[in-house]
N, C-alpha and C positions, 0 to 999 in steps of 0.2 A: 392801777391799770383798769381801763374800761374795755369790756368785751362786748362786741356786737354779734348776736347769734341769729342765724337764719337757717331753720331746719324744716325741711319738707319731706313728708313720707306719703307716697302715693301707691295705692294698691289698685291693680286692674285684674279682672277675672275673665276666664274663658267663657263661662256661662253666667247667667243671672244668679246673684246671691239672694236667697229668700230672706235672710235676716243675719245680722252680725252684731257683735259687741266688742268694743275696744276699751281696754283699760289704759289710760294715758297718765303717765307721770312725766309731764313735759313742762311743768311750771315750778320754778325754783322758789325756795324760801329766802326771806331776808335772814341774815345771821351776822355775827360779829365779823365774819370774814368777807361776806358778799352782801351788797346792797342792790336791790332790784330797782333800777331807775325807771324802766318801762318794760312791760311784757304783754304780749298778745298771743292768744291761741285761737286760730281760725279753724272751725270745724263745720261739717255739713249741717249741723243744727246746734242750737244753744244748749249748753250742758252746765249744770251747777257744780262748783268745786266742793270737794269734801276732803277729809283727812283719813288716810288709811291707818292701820294699826302701828306703823312705824313713824307716823307723823308726817308722811309725804303728802303733798297736794295731789289729789287724784280726781280725774274726770272720767266718767264712765259714759262712753258714746254708744248708744243703742240705736240701730237702724232696723226698724221692723218692716219697712217696705222694700220691695225688690230693687236691687241696684247692681251695677256692673263695675263700680269703682268707688274708692274712698280716698280723699285727699285730706291730710292733716298738716297744718302749717303753724309752727311756733317761731316767734321772733321777739327779740328784746335787747335791752341795753342793761349791763350789770357792771357795777363798780366792785373791783376785787382789791382787798387789802393784801398786798404782796408780802408784807412783813409778818403777818399773823401766821404762826406755825401750828397752833392748836386751837381747838374749839371746845370749851366746857359745855356741859349739857346737864339738865336736871333729871332727865329720864335715866332709869337704871340701865347700866351696860350689861348686866348679867344675861339677858336673853341672847346676847350675841356670842355666848359660849356654846350655843347649841349647834350641833352638826346637822346638815341636811344631806339629801342624796348627792347633791352636786359638790358638797364640801366635806364629805366624810374623809377622815384621815386614816389611810391604811398604814400598815407597818412601815412601808417604805417612806411615806411622808413623815411619820412620827420620828423615824430614825434620822431623816434629813434635818428636821427642825431641831432635834436634840444635838446633832453633830455641830450645827452652826451657832446655836445659842447656848448650849450646855446649861448652866444654872442661871444664866443671865435672863432677866425679864424686863430689860430697859429698852430705850429707843435705839441705842447703838446696836444692841443684839438684833433687833428687828430690821435695822438697816442692813446688817450683815446677811440676814435671812433673805431680804429683798434682792440683794445683789447676787446671792447664790442661786436663787430661783431664776433670775434673769439669765444667768449663764447656763442653767440646766435646760430651760424651756425656750427654744429658739422661736422668735416671732415668725409665724408662718401662716398667713391667711389661707383658709381652706383646709387646714390640717385637722381641724376639729369641727364639731357641730354644736348647736345651741344646747343640746342635752349631754355633752361630754362632761364627765365628772372630773374633779381635781385629780383623783388617782389615775384616771385614764390619760389625762393630759400630761401628768408627771411621767408616767410610764412611756408615753410616746415621745417625750422630749420636744414637743412642738405644739404651738397654739397661738392664741391671740390675747388681747388684754383681758378678756373675760376669764380665760384659763389661767393666766398669770394671777389674777385676783383670787379665783377660787382656790388655787394651791396655797397662796399666802394665807387665806382665811383658815384652811384646813390645818396648816402648820401652826399658826398662832393659837388657835383654839386648842390644839393638842398640847400646847405649853401652858394652858390655863389663862391665856390673854384674850379678853373679849375682842372680837374683830368683826367688821361688817363690810358688805359690798356697797360701793358707791357708783352710781351712774351719773354721767354729766357730759361736759364738753371740755376739750383741751385746746388752748390756743398754741399752735405750732407754726411759728413764723416761717413762711416760705414753703410750707408743705401743702400739697394738693390732696392729701389723704382726707378721708371722711373724719370730721372732727368730733364725732360722738366717741365717748371714751368710758372706760371703767377702771377703777382703782380701789384700794382698800383703805380702811381706817382702823386703827387699833386704840384701845382704851388704856392710856398710861398716865399716871399722876393726875387722875381726875379730869382728863380731857381726851378728846379724839385727835390722834395724829395721823397724817396721811402717808401712805406708802404706795407709790405708783411703780409697780414692778417693771412694766413695759418700758418706761422711760428712766428708771432708776432715780426717781425724784422722791425725796422725803419732805418736800415743802410744796404745798399746793398753790404756788404763786401764779400759775397760768390755768388753773382748773376752776370750772364753774359746776357746783354740785346741784343735781336735780333731785335725786332720791337715794335712799339707803334701804338695806334689807339684809336678810340672812344670806341671800345669794342672788344671782341674776334674775331669777323668776320674781322675786319680791320688788326689784328696783328697776327693771328694764323700762325704758321710756314708753314703748308701745307693745302691748300684748293683747291678743284677742282670739276670738273664735267665730266661726260662721257656719251657716247651713247652705249648702249648694255652692255654686261658683266654678267648680272644676279647677283647672290649673290656675295658679295665682302668679302674678308678676309683681315684684316689689321694687320700687325705685326710691331710694333715699338720698337726700342731699343735705348735709349739715356743714355749714361754713361758719367759722369763728374768726372775727377780725379784732385785733387788739390795738389800743392807743394809750400811750402814757399820759 
């Protein structure tokens, strides 16, 4: 399947921003599962690509001059291998056993993971876990914030794809299974929803397997991976800070079209 991506992020500010910096993980890698046929990142100024500690392609956009808006536009064409279920990798998976503030597993999450997986540490067990989390945490935009932790979302029983992913990571790591946060795009035919998405990958049998709790998908046949990390803060497509500006307005449009 070929996916066409058009993703625009526009910031506008009430007052003049004196300076700002944006960390952009908006450029995908080639892999065994996805081949980048074309990709373009349009920014207010030219920025050199680099790799972050997780191997993601990173652009750091620094604007030192006064400005009242920032527009970031990513677009491209990517070929997805719909039949490939797992991706081997030479990097060690052990760092993805580490908890973060957003993925810390409290006793409720540990008990939930143990209840649904028991002594099993295979793909079937994690699919059962994925489905149980989907039932427990109702998809509800606006129910959580960007800094909501896995434990908070689990206790509140509501959240979005980021919360589904954080709770899965917390549970998997509590079982001793390396797991990581994935940001990217999802092709959802007929949907007008924003196509930016988050899901999890877990290390099983020397490869990374996908688990999309929100959509109950254990095969990434409609997913385009942008970045990975320990949690949302490591892998989010756009993250930044600024001096000045007052009230901020964010307009984001991400559309994904698919063609066989």
